[in-house]
C-alpha positions, 0 to 999 in steps of 0.5 A: 857784238857789244853785249851778251846777256844771260839768265843767272841760275844763281849768284854763283853764275855772276861770280864765275862770269866775273872770273872767266871774263876778267878783261870785260865788264860783267854786271847784273840786273833785274834785282840787286846783289844775290837776288839779281836775275840776269847778267851782262858782259860788255866791253869795259869802255862801253856804257850808256854815256858812250852810246849817247855820244854816238847818237848825238854825233849821228844826229849832229846834236849837243849834249846840252840838248839831252835829258836822260831817265834812269832807275838803277846804278848802271844809269848813273853815268848816263844821267851825269853825262846828260844835261838833265838827269831824271831818276825814276821814283822806283829807283834806288837811293844812289841814283835819286841822290845824284839826279837833277829831278826825281819823278814818279815810277814808270807805273805811275806815269813818271815819264809823263810827269817829267815831260810836263815838268820840263815843258816837253809836253803840255 
């Protein structure tokens, strides 16, 4: 097991998890700050960039062959790690500022738009 996800009854649940599991990484998603809906507990040294490296190793591919999409702060390390980082239009300011490219939101065919932009599809 490498991740535990849970529903937040309130922001206090997140704060309690941070205190109880201080040796682990505790985060929230599904909203920001006190409006978050869910929490996650993971190992501190595991993130999406590590997962990408594992997949690349398995596929015998290089990081230069990667393109990543994200819309939240939790995606920033992954976008920085990949050759091309694409922020979704519904993403926050922080991810848009660091991305190589900003596309439309998922609801507005942002993936398709980016695939066309990078000539992955015609």
